[in-house]
C-alpha positions as CSV (number, residue, x, y, z in Angstrom):
1,M,0.0,0.0,0.0
2,V,1.4,3.4,-1.0
3,R,1.2,5.8,1.9
4,D,-0.9,9.0,1.8
5,K,1.1,11.8,0.1
6,N,0.0,14.3,2.9
7,E,1.0,12.0,5.8
8,T,3.9,13.0,8.1
9,F,6.4,10.4,9.0
10,Y,9.1,10.4,11.8
11,V,12.6,9.1,11.0
12,G,15.3,8.2,13.5
13,I,19.0,8.0,12.5
14,D,21.7,6.3,14.5
15,G,24.8,7.4,12.7
16,G,28.0,5.7,13.8
17,G,31.5,5.5,12.6
18,T,30.8,2.5,10.4
19,K,27.1,2.2,9.9
20,C,24.1,4.5,9.6
21,R,20.8,2.8,10.7
22,V,17.4,4.3,10.0
23,Q,13.8,3.7,11.1
24,I,10.6,5.2,9.8
25,E,7.5,5.5,11.8
26,T,3.9,6.8,11.3
27,S,2.9,9.8,13.4
28,D,1.2,7.4,15.9
29,G,4.4,5.3,16.3
30,V,3.8,2.3,13.9
31,L,7.1,1.1,12.5
32,L,7.0,1.1,8.7
33,G,10.6,0.4,7.5
34,S,14.3,0.5,8.2
35,G,17.5,1.0,6.2
36,L,21.2,0.8,6.5
37,G,24.0,3.0,5.1
38,G,27.7,3.6,5.6
39,T,29.6,5.9,7.9
40,A,27.7,8.8,9.3
41,N,30.5,10.4,11.2
42,P,31.0,14.0,9.9
43,S,34.8,13.6,10.2
44,H,34.5,11.7,6.9
45,G,33.1,14.7,5.2
46,L,29.7,16.2,4.5
47,E,29.2,14.4,1.1
48,T,30.0,11.0,2.6
49,V,27.6,11.5,5.5
50,I,24.8,12.7,3.2
51,N,25.3,9.7,1.0
52,S,25.1,7.3,3.9
53,I,22.0,9.0,5.4
54,M,20.2,9.1,2.0
55,T,21.1,5.5,1.2
56,A,19.5,4.3,4.5
57,I,16.5,6.6,4.2
58,N,15.7,5.6,0.7
59,L,15.9,1.9,1.6
60,A,13.6,2.6,4.5
61,M,11.2,4.6,2.4
62,E,11.0,1.8,-0.2
63,Q,10.3,-0.7,2.5
64,A,7.6,1.6,3.9
65,N,6.0,2.1,0.5
66,I,6.6,5.9,0.7
67,A,6.9,7.5,-2.7
68,P,10.3,9.2,-3.3
69,Q,8.6,12.6,-3.9
70,N,7.1,12.4,-0.3
71,I,10.6,12.7,1.2
72,K,9.4,16.2,2.1
73,N,7.0,14.7,4.6
74,L,9.8,13.3,6.8
75,V,10.5,14.7,10.2
76,V,14.0,13.5,10.9
77,G,16.0,13.1,14.1
78,A,19.6,12.4,13.6
79,G,22.0,11.2,16.3
80,L,25.4,11.3,14.7
81,A,28.8,10.3,16.1
82,G,31.1,13.3,16.6
83,L,28.3,15.9,16.5
84,H,29.2,17.1,20.0
85,L,32.3,18.7,18.4
86,A,31.4,22.2,17.1
87,K,33.3,21.7,13.9
88,Y,31.2,18.8,12.8
89,N,27.9,20.3,14.2
90,D,28.5,23.3,12.1
91,L,29.3,21.2,9.0
92,M,26.0,19.3,9.3
93,R,23.9,22.5,9.9
94,S,25.1,23.6,6.4
95,W,23.2,20.7,4.7
96,Q,20.3,21.9,2.6
97,H,18.3,18.8,3.4
98,P,15.1,17.7,1.5
99,F,13.0,16.9,4.6
100,Q,10.1,18.7,6.3
101,A,12.5,19.1,9.3
102,L,15.8,17.8,10.5
103,Y,16.8,17.9,14.2
104,L,20.5,17.2,15.0
105,T,22.1,15.7,18.1
106,D,25.0,13.4,18.8
107,D,24.7,9.6,18.9
108,L,25.2,9.5,22.6
109,H,22.1,11.6,23.3
110,A,20.1,9.5,20.9
111,A,21.4,6.3,22.5
112,L,20.6,7.5,26.0
113,L,17.1,8.5,25.0
114,G,16.5,5.1,23.5
115,A,18.2,3.0,26.1
116,H,16.3,4.5,29.0
117,A,13.0,5.5,27.3
118,G,13.7,9.2,27.7
119,K,14.5,9.0,31.4
120,D,17.7,9.5,33.4
121,G,20.5,7.1,33.0
122,A,23.9,6.4,31.6
123,V,25.2,4.8,28.4
124,A,28.7,3.9,27.0
125,I,28.9,3.4,23.3
126,I,31.7,1.0,22.2
127,G,31.7,0.5,18.5
128,T,34.2,1.8,15.9
129,G,34.7,4.6,18.4
130,F,34.0,5.2,22.1
131,S,32.0,7.7,24.2
132,A,29.9,7.7,27.3
133,L,27.4,9.9,29.0
134,S,25.4,10.1,32.2
135,V,22.3,12.3,32.7
136,V,21.0,12.6,36.2
137,N,18.6,15.4,37.3
138,S,19.6,17.4,34.2
139,I,23.3,17.1,35.1
140,K,25.4,15.8,32.2
141,T,28.6,13.8,32.7
142,P,30.3,13.1,29.4
143,I,33.4,10.8,29.1
144,G,35.5,10.4,25.9
145,G,34.2,11.0,22.5
146,Y,37.5,12.6,21.4
147,G,37.9,10.4,18.3
148,F,40.6,8.4,16.7
149,L,43.6,8.7,17.5
150,Q,43.0,11.2,20.4
151,G,41.0,8.7,22.4
152,D,38.6,5.9,21.7
153,H,40.3,3.6,24.1
154,C,38.6,0.2,24.1
155,S,36.9,0.8,20.8
156,G,37.1,-1.3,17.6
157,S,39.4,1.2,16.0
158,W,41.7,1.2,19.0
159,M,41.8,-2.6,19.1
160,G,42.6,-2.8,15.4
161,Y,45.3,-0.2,15.7
162,Q,46.9,-2.1,18.6
163,A,46.8,-5.3,16.5
164,V,48.6,-3.7,13.6
165,Q,51.3,-2.4,15.9
166,A,51.7,-5.8,17.5
167,A,52.0,-7.5,14.0
168,L,54.7,-5.0,12.9
169,L,56.7,-5.4,16.1
170,S,56.6,-9.2,15.6
171,H,57.7,-8.8,12.0
172,D,60.8,-6.9,13.3
173,K,61.3,-9.6,15.9
174,L,60.8,-7.1,18.7
175,E,57.9,-9.2,19.9
176,S,57.1,-12.9,19.5
177,P,54.8,-13.6,16.5
178,T,51.4,-14.9,17.4
179,L,48.3,-16.0,15.6
180,L,47.0,-12.4,15.6
181,S,49.9,-11.2,13.5
182,K,49.5,-14.1,11.1
183,L,45.8,-13.4,10.7
184,L,46.5,-9.7,9.9
185,F,49.2,-10.5,7.4
186,D,47.0,-13.1,5.8
187,K,44.1,-10.7,5.6
188,F,46.1,-8.3,3.4
189,N,48.3,-11.0,1.9
190,V,51.3,-9.0,2.8
191,S,54.0,-8.7,5.5
192,G,56.1,-6.1,7.2
193,V,56.4,-2.7,5.5
194,E,53.8,-3.8,2.9
195,L,51.2,-3.9,5.7
196,A,52.1,-0.4,6.8
197,N,51.8,0.7,3.1
198,K,48.3,-0.8,2.9
199,L,47.2,1.2,5.9
200,V,48.8,4.6,5.0
201,G,46.1,7.2,5.7
202,A,43.8,4.7,7.3
203,G,41.3,6.0,9.8
204,A,38.9,4.7,12.4
205,C,36.7,2.8,10.0
206,E,39.7,0.9,8.5
207,Y,41.2,0.0,11.8
208,G,37.8,-0.7,13.3
209,A,37.3,-3.3,10.6
210,L,40.2,-5.2,12.0
211,A,38.7,-5.7,15.5
212,P,37.0,-9.0,14.5
213,I,40.5,-10.4,13.9
214,V,41.4,-9.6,17.5
215,F,38.3,-11.4,18.8
216,A,39.0,-14.4,16.4
217,A,42.6,-14.7,17.7
218,A,41.4,-14.4,21.3
219,A,38.9,-17.3,20.7
220,N,42.1,-19.4,20.0
221,N,43.7,-18.2,23.2
222,D,46.2,-15.9,21.4
223,V,48.4,-14.1,24.1
224,K,48.5,-10.7,22.3
225,A,44.8,-10.6,21.4
226,N,43.9,-11.5,24.9
227,K,46.1,-8.7,26.2
228,I,44.4,-6.2,23.9
229,I,41.0,-7.3,25.1
230,A,42.0,-7.3,28.7
231,Q,43.2,-3.6,28.3
232,S,39.8,-2.8,26.7
233,C,37.9,-4.4,29.6
234,D,40.0,-2.6,32.2
235,F,39.2,0.7,30.5
236,V,35.4,-0.2,30.3
237,R,35.5,-1.1,34.0
238,R,36.9,2.4,34.8
239,V,34.3,4.1,32.6
240,I,31.4,2.1,34.2
241,T,32.8,2.9,37.7
242,L,32.8,6.6,36.9
243,L,29.3,6.5,35.4
244,I,27.9,4.6,38.5
245,K,29.4,7.4,40.8
246,T,26.9,9.8,39.2
247,K,24.1,7.6,40.6
248,P,22.1,6.9,37.3
249,P,19.0,4.7,37.7
250,R,20.3,2.5,34.9
251,V,23.5,1.9,32.9
252,S,23.7,0.4,29.5
253,L,26.5,-0.7,27.1
254,I,25.7,-0.1,23.4
255,G,27.6,-1.0,20.2
256,G,28.9,-4.0,18.3
257,V,32.3,-4.1,20.2
258,A,30.4,-3.7,23.5
259,N,28.4,-6.8,22.8
260,Q,31.5,-8.8,22.2
261,L,33.3,-7.5,25.2
262,L,30.5,-8.4,27.6
263,Q,31.7,-12.0,27.8
264,F,35.1,-10.8,28.9
265,L,33.9,-8.4,31.6
266,D,34.0,-9.3,35.3
267,K,30.6,-10.2,36.8
268,D,30.8,-7.4,39.3
269,I,30.5,-5.0,36.3
270,T,28.0,-6.9,34.1
271,T,25.5,-7.2,37.1
272,Q,25.4,-3.4,37.2
273,L,24.3,-3.1,33.6
274,S,20.8,-3.0,32.1
275,L,19.7,-3.9,28.7
276,P,18.6,-0.9,26.6
277,I,14.9,-0.5,26.5
278,N,14.8,0.9,23.0
279,T,17.3,1.4,20.1
280,P,19.3,4.6,19.3
281,E,17.1,5.0,16.2
282,Q,14.0,5.0,18.5
283,G,15.7,7.5,20.7
284,A,16.4,9.7,17.7
285,I,12.7,9.5,16.7
286,A,11.7,10.5,20.3
287,F,14.1,13.5,20.0
288,A,12.6,14.5,16.7
289,R,9.0,14.3,18.0
290,E,9.9,16.4,21.1
291,Q,11.7,19.0,19.0
292,H,9.0,19.2,16.3
293,Q,6.2,19.6,18.7
294,S,8.0,22.5,20.4
295,I,8.5,24.7,17.4
296,D,6.1,27.2,15.8
297,S,4.1,25.4,13.2
298,T,4.6,28.2,10.7
299,I,8.4,27.6,10.5
300,S,9.3,25.6,7.5
301,S,12.1,23.0,7.4
302,P,14.0,24.1,10.5
303,L,17.4,22.7,11.3
304,Q,18.0,22.4,15.0
305,G,20.8,21.1,17.2
């Protein structure tokens, strides 16, 4: 069934360093479709982010039977990685989007709104990058979010970067070779300086894509991979401990790497975690609804942060 051309739809975007996930709902909250795109971190450039967002939205619209010309009926909430940094917030504000409205926030805010159904709580996102946030009685406590290479400890990109360094050290016989270094060299079908050459100019996405190799090596009890994961878990422990000190009602871990690290975390940490109630996409939709209802109905296509 093709949707009414005059109907308003709400869209939630969870824009991470590797993937952009989208959900479309009716005005009364019925899920119509979803879509997936590439990186939505503005550090990769405005054109790249727009392409990722539009790819995911077009897929979701097709699934929802919303005609392409009715893109102007979309009220969009976008939680994007890196948007807490003024440079990237300003960049995204320059987009002449085709929607009825676009409301921008960072991925942490959208994830927190989703994880705790709009109430107080804390979240740590561990995917390609890392960041964390607690909101209790309107007091915000952020941790991390500095990006690759300035921070992102425990993230997929950090783990991949550590793995490459270990492989190159083993090639130079400064460390003992392990399965981890073999898997890395095999992936690129190179060794030594050729691996370094393959990764010239590589960023968070490229290094984050190597994190699964670390987990694969750890599954075979690789000493170096286990050390990298142990360092990540120690960092997560410190983050969770800091978040808990802010006395949030709930704390959630979110992200692909977070899900894989759970099995390695000590029980005294995992027992203090709560599963997210809703997804970051649903949190972004909730943000869009709140923002849209608060503006003057005569304002056309606002762009808010």
